[in-house]
C-alpha positions as CSV (number, residue, x, y, z in Angstrom):
1,M,60.7,99.6,-60.2
2,N,61.9,102.3,-57.7
3,N,64.5,101.8,-55.0
4,N,61.9,101.1,-52.2
5,E,60.1,98.6,-54.3
6,E,63.3,96.7,-55.0
7,L,64.4,96.8,-51.3
8,A,60.9,95.5,-50.3
9,R,61.2,92.8,-52.9
10,L,64.5,91.7,-51.4
11,L,63.1,91.8,-47.9
12,K,60.2,89.6,-49.0
13,L,62.6,87.2,-50.7
14,F,64.7,86.5,-47.7
15,A,61.8,86.6,-45.2
16,S,59.9,83.8,-46.9
17,R,62.6,81.3,-47.7
18,N,65.2,79.1,-46.1
19,P,68.2,81.3,-44.8
20,A,70.6,78.7,-46.2
21,D,69.2,79.1,-49.7
22,R,71.8,80.7,-52.1
23,G,69.1,83.0,-53.5
24,V,68.3,84.3,-50.0
25,Q,71.9,84.9,-49.2
26,A,72.4,86.8,-52.5
27,A,69.3,88.9,-51.7
28,Q,70.7,89.6,-48.2
29,R,74.1,90.7,-49.7
30,E,72.4,93.0,-52.2
31,F,70.2,94.5,-49.5
32,Y,73.1,95.0,-47.2
33,E,75.3,96.6,-49.8
34,Y,72.5,99.1,-50.7
35,L,71.9,100.2,-47.1
36,V,75.2,99.7,-45.3
37,K,76.9,103.0,-45.7
38,G,73.8,105.1,-44.8
39,L,73.0,102.9,-41.8
40,E,76.6,103.0,-40.6
41,R,76.7,106.7,-40.7
42,H,73.3,107.1,-39.0
43,V,74.2,104.7,-36.1
44,L,77.7,106.2,-35.7
45,T,76.1,109.6,-35.3
46,Q,73.4,108.4,-32.9
47,V,76.1,107.0,-30.6
48,M,78.2,110.2,-30.8
49,F,80.9,108.5,-32.8
50,N,81.8,106.0,-30.2
51,E,83.0,103.4,-32.7
52,D,82.9,100.4,-30.3
53,V,79.3,101.1,-29.3
54,A,78.4,101.8,-33.0
55,Q,79.9,98.4,-34.1
56,A,77.9,96.5,-31.5
57,A,74.7,98.4,-32.4
58,L,75.2,97.8,-36.1
59,Q,75.8,94.1,-35.6
60,N,72.6,93.8,-33.6
61,A,70.7,96.0,-36.1
62,W,71.6,93.9,-39.1
63,L,70.7,90.7,-37.1
64,K,67.3,92.2,-36.2
65,I,66.7,93.4,-39.8
66,F,67.3,89.9,-41.2
67,M,65.4,88.2,-38.4
68,T,62.3,90.5,-38.6
69,A,62.2,91.0,-42.3
70,H,58.7,89.3,-42.4
71,T,57.3,92.1,-40.1
72,Y,58.0,94.9,-42.6
73,D,54.8,96.7,-43.6
74,P,55.2,99.0,-46.6
75,K,52.0,100.9,-45.6
76,L,53.8,102.2,-42.5
77,A,57.2,103.3,-43.7
78,S,59.7,102.9,-46.5
79,V,62.3,100.2,-46.2
80,K,65.0,102.8,-45.5
81,T,63.0,104.4,-42.7
82,W,62.2,101.0,-41.2
83,A,65.9,100.0,-41.2
84,K,66.9,103.4,-39.8
85,K,64.4,103.0,-36.9
86,I,65.9,99.6,-36.1
87,G,69.3,101.1,-36.1
88,E,68.2,103.9,-33.8
89,Q,66.7,101.3,-31.4
90,C,69.9,99.3,-31.3
91,A,72.0,102.5,-30.9
92,I,70.0,103.6,-27.9
93,D,70.1,100.1,-26.5
94,E,73.9,99.9,-26.8
95,L,74.3,103.4,-25.3
96,R,72.1,102.4,-22.4
97,R,74.2,99.2,-22.0
98,F,77.4,101.1,-22.3
99,Y,76.6,103.7,-19.6
100,S,75.1,101.1,-17.4
101,Q,78.2,99.0,-17.7
102,Q,80.4,102.0,-16.7
103,E,78.4,102.1,-13.4
104,K,78.6,98.4,-13.0
105,I,82.4,98.5,-13.4
106,V,82.7,101.0,-10.6
107,D,80.3,98.9,-8.4
108,I,82.3,95.8,-9.1
109,E,85.6,97.5,-8.1
110,K,84.0,98.6,-4.9
111,H,81.9,95.5,-4.0
112,G,82.8,92.6,-6.3
113,R,80.4,90.2,-8.0
114,D,79.8,86.6,-7.5
115,D,80.3,84.0,-10.3
116,D,76.5,83.2,-10.5
117,E,75.6,86.8,-11.2
118,Q,78.4,87.1,-13.8
119,G,77.1,84.0,-15.6
120,E,73.6,85.3,-15.7
121,L,74.6,88.6,-17.1
122,S,76.9,87.2,-19.8
123,G,74.1,85.0,-21.0
124,L,72.0,88.0,-21.9
125,D,74.7,89.7,-24.1
126,G,73.9,88.0,-27.3
127,F,70.4,89.2,-27.9
128,A,69.7,91.7,-30.6
129,C,68.1,94.9,-29.3
130,N,65.9,93.1,-26.7
131,L,62.5,94.4,-25.8
132,P,63.4,96.4,-22.7
133,G,62.0,95.8,-19.2
134,P,60.8,98.8,-17.1
135,E,64.3,99.5,-15.7
136,E,65.9,99.4,-19.2
137,E,63.1,101.6,-20.6
138,L,63.8,104.2,-17.9
139,E,67.5,104.1,-18.7
140,A,66.9,104.4,-22.4
141,K,64.7,107.4,-21.8
142,Q,67.3,109.0,-19.6
143,V,69.9,108.5,-22.4
144,Q,67.6,110.1,-25.0
145,Q,66.8,112.9,-22.6
146,A,70.5,113.5,-22.0
147,I,71.2,113.5,-25.8
148,A,68.4,116.1,-26.4
149,Q,69.6,118.4,-23.6
150,C,73.2,118.2,-24.6
151,I,72.4,119.0,-28.2
152,E,70.7,122.2,-27.0
153,R,74.0,123.1,-25.2
154,L,76.0,123.0,-28.3
155,P,77.2,126.4,-29.7
156,K,75.3,128.0,-32.5
157,G,76.5,131.6,-32.5
158,K,79.2,133.4,-34.4
159,G,81.5,130.3,-34.7
160,P,80.7,126.9,-36.2
161,N,77.0,126.0,-35.8
162,Y,77.7,122.7,-34.0
163,R,74.1,122.5,-32.8
164,L,72.5,122.6,-36.2
165,A,75.1,120.3,-37.7
166,M,74.3,117.7,-35.0
167,K,70.6,118.1,-35.4
168,L,70.8,117.7,-39.2
169,S,73.0,114.6,-38.8
170,L,70.6,113.0,-36.3
171,E,67.2,114.0,-37.6
172,N,67.4,113.9,-41.4
173,E,68.5,111.6,-44.1
174,L,70.9,114.1,-45.6
175,N,74.4,113.7,-47.1
176,Y,77.2,116.0,-46.2
177,K,76.7,118.1,-49.3
178,Q,73.0,118.7,-48.4
179,M,74.0,119.5,-44.9
180,K,76.6,122.0,-46.2
181,D,74.0,123.8,-48.2
182,I,71.7,124.2,-45.2
183,L,74.6,125.2,-42.8
184,S,75.9,127.7,-45.3
185,A,72.5,129.4,-45.6
186,Q,72.2,129.6,-41.9
187,S,75.8,130.9,-41.4
188,P,76.6,133.6,-44.0
189,R,80.3,133.8,-42.9
190,Y,80.6,130.1,-43.9
191,Q,79.6,130.5,-47.5
192,D,82.7,128.5,-48.6
193,L,82.0,125.6,-46.2
194,N,82.8,122.3,-47.8
195,D,81.8,118.6,-47.1
196,E,85.0,117.9,-45.1
197,Q,84.4,120.8,-42.8
198,V,80.8,119.7,-42.2
199,R,82.1,116.3,-41.3
200,K,84.6,117.9,-38.8
201,W,81.8,120.0,-37.4
202,V,79.7,116.9,-36.7
203,R,82.6,115.1,-35.1
204,K,83.5,118.1,-33.0
205,A,79.9,118.4,-31.9
206,A,79.9,114.7,-31.0
207,E,83.1,115.1,-28.9
208,R,81.4,117.8,-26.9
209,M,78.3,115.6,-26.6
210,K,80.2,112.7,-25.1
211,G,81.4,114.7,-22.2
212,C,78.0,116.3,-21.6
213,I,76.1,113.0,-21.8
214,T,78.6,111.3,-19.5
215,A,78.3,114.1,-16.9
216,K,74.5,114.0,-17.0
217,L,74.1,110.3,-16.8
218,G,76.7,110.2,-14.0
219,R,74.4,112.4,-11.9
220,L,71.4,110.1,-12.2
221,G,72.0,108.6,-8.8
222,K,72.4,112.1,-7.3
223,G,69.0,113.6,-7.8
224,G,68.6,113.2,-11.6
225,M,69.5,115.3,-14.6
226,K,69.5,119.0,-14.7
């Protein structure tokens, strides 16, 4: 039995039985332990190493994985790819929420908010990666667009190839050793690149991305992104 077959078996087990069953709980723990490191890294990279946003996204992602295990279709994707996609959805949702909240904080400081509105909003916070409404879909697309544009602004010349490092980290299921091999091949002067340097490149790229994304999304109300 290969890894995907085993993960699919575990999914099926805790999707079809009582969540309180000890066997189900054991299956969930085994499933979690197998995927947790990869999913944590993937989500952390998706949210540009904002650890608070990543933590919220991961909590919602795991909740959604366990709640929707019965929907997994092996004909459409591997279990890893399915879980990774849920992680991406939750990461984008939390990023949208994070940047929207920054705007709300400014608005509250200027205009205030009544108790009824505060109660309504707080009641929505516990849902795991909700299906977005039209406004939320637009905000999510704006976040994704900002991420794509900011990646293209990362340096790739004679110095560290931050752009390729970020793209590899976001788009591929690669570990740092595999990323190192690709980056070394693309940058002859960095033939002695090691795993720790690759990790630093990705973090440096993420730091640059944060400022770029914040600046772009801050201009949404002033004529859109450029």
